[in-house]
C-alpha positions as CSV (number, residue, x, y, z in Angstrom):
1,X,48.3,-111.9,21.0
2,X,51.0,-112.0,18.4
3,X,54.8,-111.3,18.3
4,X,54.3,-107.6,18.9
5,X,52.2,-107.9,22.0
6,X,53.2,-105.1,24.4
7,X,54.5,-102.8,21.7
8,X,52.8,-99.3,22.1
9,X,52.2,-97.5,18.8
10,X,50.7,-94.0,18.3
11,X,49.0,-93.6,14.9
12,X,48.9,-89.9,14.2
13,X,48.5,-90.3,10.5
14,X,45.7,-89.5,8.1
15,X,44.1,-91.3,5.1
16,X,46.2,-94.3,4.2
17,X,50.0,-94.4,4.2
18,X,50.8,-93.6,7.8
19,X,47.8,-95.3,9.3
20,X,48.5,-98.5,7.3
21,X,51.9,-98.8,9.0
22,X,50.2,-98.8,12.3
23,X,47.6,-101.2,11.0
24,X,50.3,-103.7,10.0
25,X,51.9,-103.4,13.4
26,X,48.5,-103.8,15.1
27,X,47.8,-106.9,13.1
28,X,50.8,-108.5,14.7
29,X,49.6,-107.7,18.2
30,X,50.9,-104.2,18.9
31,X,48.7,-101.9,21.1
32,X,47.8,-99.2,18.6
33,X,46.2,-95.9,19.6
34,X,44.7,-94.1,16.6
35,X,44.5,-90.3,16.8
36,X,41.9,-88.6,14.5
37,X,40.7,-85.1,14.4
38,X,37.4,-84.4,16.2
39,X,35.8,-84.1,12.7
40,X,36.8,-87.6,11.9
41,X,39.4,-89.1,9.6
42,X,38.6,-88.7,5.9
43,X,38.7,-92.5,5.4
44,X,35.4,-92.6,7.3
45,X,33.9,-90.7,4.3
46,X,35.7,-92.8,1.6
47,X,34.6,-95.8,-0.4
48,X,31.4,-97.7,-0.1
49,X,28.7,-97.3,2.5
50,X,26.0,-99.6,3.9
51,X,23.1,-97.9,5.7
52,X,25.3,-94.9,6.1
53,X,28.2,-96.9,7.7
54,X,31.6,-96.5,6.0
55,X,33.2,-99.8,5.1
56,X,36.8,-98.9,4.3
57,X,37.3,-97.4,7.7
58,X,36.4,-100.7,9.3
59,X,39.4,-102.2,7.5
60,X,42.1,-99.6,7.8
61,X,41.3,-98.8,11.5
62,X,41.1,-102.4,12.6
63,X,42.8,-103.5,15.9
64,X,43.2,-99.8,17.0
65,X,41.9,-97.9,19.9
66,X,40.3,-94.7,18.6
67,X,40.9,-91.4,20.3
68,X,40.1,-87.9,19.0
69,X,42.5,-84.9,19.4
70,X,43.0,-81.7,17.5
71,X,46.8,-81.8,17.4
72,X,46.9,-78.4,15.8
73,X,45.9,-76.8,19.1
74,X,48.6,-76.3,21.8
75,X,46.5,-78.3,24.3
76,X,46.1,-81.1,21.8
77,X,49.8,-81.2,21.0
78,X,50.5,-81.5,24.7
79,X,48.3,-84.5,24.9
80,X,50.2,-86.1,22.0
81,X,53.5,-85.3,23.8
82,X,52.2,-87.2,26.8
83,X,51.2,-90.1,24.6
84,X,54.6,-90.2,22.9
85,X,56.3,-90.2,26.3
86,X,55.2,-93.7,27.0
87,X,55.1,-95.1,23.4
88,X,57.6,-97.2,21.4
89,X,56.6,-95.9,18.0
90,X,54.9,-92.8,16.6
91,X,53.8,-92.6,13.0
92,X,52.7,-89.4,11.2
93,X,52.2,-88.6,7.5
94,X,51.4,-84.9,7.4
95,X,53.2,-82.6,5.0
96,X,56.9,-82.3,5.8
97,X,57.5,-80.0,8.8
98,X,53.9,-79.9,10.0
99,X,54.6,-81.9,13.1
100,X,57.5,-79.6,13.9
101,X,55.3,-76.5,13.7
102,X,53.1,-78.1,16.4
103,X,56.1,-78.7,18.6
104,X,56.0,-82.4,17.9
105,X,59.3,-82.8,16.1
106,X,61.5,-85.7,16.8
107,X,64.2,-83.8,18.7
108,X,61.5,-82.5,21.2
109,X,59.8,-85.9,21.6
110,X,63.0,-87.8,22.0
111,X,64.1,-85.6,24.9
112,X,60.9,-86.9,26.6
113,X,61.4,-90.4,25.4
114,X,64.9,-91.3,24.2
115,X,63.7,-94.7,23.0
116,X,61.0,-93.4,20.7
117,X,61.0,-94.5,17.1
118,X,59.3,-91.9,15.0
119,X,58.3,-92.5,11.4
120,X,57.5,-89.7,8.9
121,X,55.8,-90.5,5.6
122,X,55.3,-87.7,3.2
123,X,54.8,-87.3,-0.5
124,X,58.3,-86.4,-1.5
125,X,60.3,-86.7,1.7
126,X,61.3,-84.4,4.5
127,X,63.8,-82.5,2.4
128,X,64.3,-81.3,-1.2
129,X,62.6,-78.8,-3.5
130,X,59.3,-80.7,-3.5
131,X,59.1,-81.4,0.2
132,X,56.3,-78.9,0.7
133,X,54.2,-79.9,-2.3
134,X,50.9,-81.6,-1.6
135,X,51.0,-85.3,-2.7
136,X,48.7,-88.3,-2.5
137,X,49.3,-91.8,-3.6
138,X,48.0,-91.1,-7.1
139,X,50.8,-88.6,-7.7
140,X,53.4,-91.0,-6.4
141,X,52.2,-93.7,-8.7
142,X,52.7,-91.2,-11.5
143,X,56.0,-89.8,-10.3
144,X,57.6,-93.1,-9.6
145,X,57.2,-94.4,-13.2
146,X,54.7,-97.0,-12.2
147,X,51.8,-95.6,-14.2
148,X,54.0,-95.0,-17.2
149,X,54.8,-98.8,-17.7
150,X,51.2,-100.0,-16.9
151,X,48.5,-100.0,-19.5
152,X,48.0,-101.1,-23.1
153,X,50.7,-100.3,-25.7
154,X,48.7,-97.8,-27.6
155,X,46.7,-96.6,-24.5
156,X,47.3,-94.0,-21.8
157,X,49.4,-94.6,-18.7
158,X,47.2,-96.6,-16.2
159,X,46.8,-95.7,-12.5
160,X,45.7,-98.4,-10.1
161,X,42.2,-98.4,-8.7
162,X,43.4,-98.7,-5.1
163,X,46.2,-97.0,-3.1
164,X,49.2,-99.0,-4.2
165,X,51.8,-96.3,-3.4
166,X,50.3,-95.9,0.1
167,X,50.3,-99.6,0.7
168,X,53.8,-100.2,-0.5
169,X,55.1,-97.2,1.6
170,X,53.3,-98.7,4.6
171,X,55.0,-102.0,4.2
172,X,58.4,-100.4,3.9
173,X,57.5,-98.2,6.9
174,X,56.6,-101.2,9.0
175,X,59.8,-103.1,8.3
176,X,61.8,-99.9,8.9
177,X,60.2,-99.5,12.3
178,X,61.0,-103.1,13.2
179,X,64.6,-102.6,12.1
180,X,64.8,-99.5,14.3
181,X,63.3,-101.3,17.3
182,X,65.8,-104.2,16.9
183,X,68.7,-101.7,16.8
184,X,67.2,-100.0,19.9
185,X,67.1,-103.2,21.8
186,X,70.6,-104.3,20.7
187,X,72.5,-101.0,20.8
188,X,71.7,-99.1,24.0
189,X,68.0,-98.2,23.9
190,X,68.2,-95.1,21.7
191,X,65.3,-94.6,19.3
192,X,65.3,-93.5,15.7
193,X,63.8,-91.0,13.3
194,X,62.8,-92.5,9.9
195,X,62.0,-90.6,6.7
196,X,59.9,-92.4,4.0
197,X,58.1,-90.8,1.0
198,X,55.5,-92.2,-1.2
199,X,57.4,-92.5,-4.5
200,X,60.7,-94.1,-3.5
201,X,59.3,-97.4,-2.1
202,X,57.3,-97.9,-5.3
203,X,60.2,-97.0,-7.5
204,X,62.4,-99.6,-5.6
205,X,60.0,-102.3,-6.7
206,X,60.4,-101.5,-10.4
207,X,63.0,-104.2,-11.1
208,X,65.7,-103.4,-13.5
209,X,64.1,-100.2,-14.9
210,X,66.6,-97.9,-13.4
211,X,69.8,-99.8,-14.3
212,X,68.5,-100.5,-17.8
213,X,68.2,-96.8,-18.4
214,X,71.5,-96.0,-16.6
215,X,73.5,-98.6,-18.6
216,X,71.7,-98.8,-21.9
217,X,69.6,-95.7,-22.1
218,X,66.5,-98.0,-22.4
219,X,63.2,-96.4,-21.4
220,X,60.6,-98.9,-20.4
221,X,57.3,-98.7,-22.2
222,X,53.8,-100.1,-21.8
223,X,53.1,-103.6,-23.1
224,X,49.6,-104.3,-21.6
225,X,49.8,-107.7,-19.9
226,X,52.8,-108.8,-21.9
227,X,56.4,-108.9,-20.8
228,X,59.4,-108.3,-23.0
229,X,61.6,-110.7,-21.0
230,X,59.1,-113.5,-20.3
231,X,57.2,-115.0,-23.2
232,X,54.4,-116.0,-23.1
233,X,53.0,-113.8,-20.4
234,X,49.5,-112.5,-20.8
235,X,45.8,-112.8,-19.9
236,X,43.7,-114.9,-22.2
237,X,39.9,-115.1,-22.5
238,X,38.0,-118.4,-22.2
239,X,34.9,-119.5,-24.0
240,X,32.8,-118.8,-20.9
241,X,34.1,-115.2,-20.7
242,X,36.6,-115.9,-17.9
243,X,40.3,-115.0,-17.9
244,X,43.4,-117.0,-17.4
245,X,46.9,-115.6,-16.5
246,X,49.9,-117.4,-17.8
247,X,53.6,-117.0,-17.1
248,X,56.3,-118.7,-19.3
249,X,59.3,-117.4,-17.4
250,X,60.8,-120.9,-17.2
251,X,61.5,-122.5,-20.6
252,X,60.5,-126.0,-19.4
253,X,57.1,-124.6,-18.4
254,X,56.5,-123.1,-21.8
255,X,57.3,-126.4,-23.5
256,X,54.7,-128.1,-21.3
257,X,52.3,-125.3,-22.2
258,X,52.7,-125.8,-25.9
259,X,52.1,-129.5,-25.5
260,X,49.0,-128.8,-23.4
261,X,47.5,-126.8,-26.3
262,X,48.4,-129.5,-28.8
263,X,51.2,-127.6,-30.3
264,X,54.0,-130.1,-30.2
265,X,55.6,-128.4,-33.2
266,X,56.1,-125.3,-31.1
267,X,57.4,-127.3,-28.1
268,X,60.0,-128.9,-30.3
269,X,60.9,-125.8,-32.2
270,X,64.5,-124.7,-31.3
271,X,63.6,-121.2,-32.4
272,X,61.2,-121.1,-29.4
273,X,63.4,-122.7,-26.8
274,X,64.3,-119.6,-24.8
275,X,62.5,-116.4,-23.7
276,X,64.9,-114.3,-25.8
277,X,63.9,-116.3,-28.9
278,X,60.2,-116.3,-28.1
279,X,60.3,-112.6,-27.6
280,X,61.1,-112.3,-31.3
281,X,57.9,-114.3,-32.1
282,X,55.7,-112.9,-29.4
283,X,52.6,-112.5,-31.6
284,X,52.9,-116.1,-32.9
285,X,53.1,-117.5,-29.3
286,X,50.2,-115.4,-28.1
287,X,47.9,-116.2,-31.0
288,X,48.5,-120.0,-30.6
289,X,47.7,-119.9,-26.9
290,X,44.7,-117.5,-27.2
291,X,43.2,-119.6,-30.1
292,X,43.2,-122.7,-28.0
293,X,42.0,-121.1,-24.7
294,X,39.1,-119.3,-26.3
295,X,37.6,-122.6,-27.4
296,X,37.5,-124.0,-23.9
297,X,35.8,-123.1,-20.6
298,X,37.8,-122.0,-17.6
299,X,37.3,-125.3,-15.9
300,X,38.5,-127.2,-19.0
301,X,41.5,-124.9,-19.4
302,X,42.6,-125.3,-15.8
303,X,42.1,-129.1,-15.8
304,X,44.2,-129.4,-18.9
305,X,46.9,-127.1,-17.5
306,X,47.0,-128.9,-14.2
307,X,47.6,-132.2,-16.0
308,X,50.6,-130.7,-17.8
309,X,51.8,-128.8,-14.8
310,X,51.5,-125.4,-16.6
311,X,52.1,-122.2,-14.6
312,X,48.6,-120.7,-15.1
313,X,45.8,-119.5,-13.0
314,X,42.4,-117.9,-13.1
315,X,42.0,-114.1,-12.9
316,X,39.5,-113.8,-10.1
317,X,37.0,-111.2,-9.1
318,X,36.3,-110.8,-5.4
319,X,33.2,-113.1,-5.6
320,X,35.4,-115.9,-7.0
321,X,38.0,-115.3,-4.3
322,X,35.4,-115.7,-1.6
323,X,34.2,-119.0,-3.1
324,X,37.5,-120.6,-3.9
325,X,38.2,-123.8,-1.9
326,X,41.9,-122.9,-1.3
327,X,40.9,-119.5,0.2
328,X,38.3,-121.2,2.4
329,X,40.6,-123.9,3.5
330,X,43.3,-121.3,4.5
331,X,40.8,-119.1,6.3
332,X,42.0,-116.1,4.3
333,X,39.1,-114.0,5.5
334,X,38.3,-113.3,9.2
335,X,34.7,-112.9,10.4
336,X,34.0,-110.4,13.1
337,X,31.0,-108.7,14.7
338,X,30.3,-105.1,14.1
339,X,27.7,-103.2,16.2
340,X,26.1,-101.6,13.2
341,X,26.9,-104.1,10.3
342,X,26.6,-107.4,12.1
343,X,28.8,-110.2,10.8
344,X,31.6,-108.8,8.6
345,X,34.3,-110.6,6.6
346,X,37.6,-109.0,5.8
347,X,41.1,-110.1,5.0
348,X,42.8,-111.8,8.0
349,X,46.3,-111.0,9.2
350,X,49.3,-111.7,7.0
351,X,51.7,-113.4,7.6
352,X,51.0,-116.3,9.9
353,X,53.0,-117.3,13.0
354,X,53.1,-120.8,14.5
355,X,54.3,-120.0,18.0
356,X,52.6,-116.6,18.4
357,X,49.4,-116.8,16.3
358,X,47.8,-113.6,15.2
359,X,44.2,-113.0,14.2
360,X,42.0,-110.0,13.6
361,X,40.7,-108.7,16.9
362,X,38.2,-105.9,16.1
363,X,37.1,-103.7,13.2
364,X,37.6,-100.0,13.0
365,X,35.8,-98.3,15.8
366,X,32.4,-96.9,14.8
367,X,32.4,-93.9,17.1
368,X,34.8,-91.0,16.8
369,X,36.8,-90.8,20.0
370,X,35.5,-94.2,21.2
371,X,38.5,-94.8,23.4
372,X,39.5,-91.2,24.2
373,X,38.3,-91.3,27.8
374,X,40.0,-94.7,28.6
375,X,43.3,-93.9,26.9
376,X,43.7,-90.4,28.3
377,X,42.5,-91.6,31.7
378,X,45.4,-94.1,31.8
379,X,47.7,-91.1,31.1
380,X,46.4,-89.5,34.3
381,X,43.8,-87.1,32.9
382,X,40.9,-86.6,35.4
383,X,37.3,-86.4,34.4
384,X,37.3,-82.7,35.0
385,X,40.4,-82.2,32.8
386,X,38.8,-84.3,30.0
387,X,35.6,-82.2,30.3
388,X,37.6,-79.0,29.9
389,X,39.5,-80.2,26.9
390,X,36.3,-81.4,25.3
391,X,34.6,-78.0,25.9
392,X,37.6,-76.3,24.2
393,X,37.2,-78.6,21.1
394,X,40.6,-80.2,21.8
395,X,39.3,-83.7,22.2
396,X,36.1,-85.6,21.5
397,X,34.7,-88.5,23.5
398,X,32.2,-91.0,22.4
399,X,28.9,-91.3,24.3
400,X,28.9,-95.1,24.2
401,X,31.0,-97.7,26.1
402,X,34.6,-96.8,25.3
403,X,36.4,-100.1,25.8
404,X,37.6,-101.7,22.6
405,X,36.0,-105.1,22.1
406,X,38.1,-108.2,22.4
407,X,37.8,-111.1,19.9
408,X,39.3,-114.4,20.9
């Protein structure tokens, strides 16, 4: 299934950034083998639980075969070397140099498998004075400038409530892996070593912030939901305590917006004809819009704005997202069976392909080491060898049926 069917990926990461790269590749059909410590990945213990069952793990470990290896032990590192010998991609996100200390550096692995693409994700990168510092996504969101420009004008910097830095780094990581694979296929079969950190991908999304400072000495500040270059741009409360987001980046859209709120005088005012001019009268624009919206329900606001072709939309919570007819028509959520939770709905694969359709196949495996026996058996490990490794604490095998379920 999917355009990456047949691609073999080893996910040797922890928590979010590295594993999410493999998740994205697995969504598109890659055969992903997830390595976790015999104690279990920390994501199993993160987020919400239902009847003792972790929910977040079901999402991040989806479409992956789960094996359990202590890579810090020499015998465990040897198992990883054998896995890497037949893989296309290996992803790790330990602190810089940790894999090398285990004898799993790229130079060593590429001698076994010259076509291997190896992706490192770390907090600050594989080199530099901060390379050995501990770092999680929260620190990257702070270090990159992202938190500094988010929040209310007179409030503190605002950190996101979900791992933005990890997710952005994972998207960059997945596209870097695909670029390396394309180069491998077109230029002689040699693999690649890729270095991504957590803060640079997020910084790269910050628009003109760097060039504005470099050329003008301008330091971006917090403006809440407002924008200094697109006016109006804000979130507005309705009479039924819902919220509407509006963007007036296009001048013609803003003219239609003013007419929709019965302010033809503002639509015809040459002093409000451009974003630059409106930025000088931001409070006036915001007040007029807010005063009209707060006197109408969300349904009334959206009906009016649709009539005038205004670029506006409701600010949804997750319950509203589930119930929205557009979301339902698109099939944005996939429904799968889980042995403990029963029917489960999660976000389906993004993007969509016409000729090689992709769909969610299974949720994160419930048992630690669910596929250890089958995956290592395919590598040539005998039952006696697996028994010995397990007795040494190098691997862990699940007691239940180890074959990953297929969902058609």
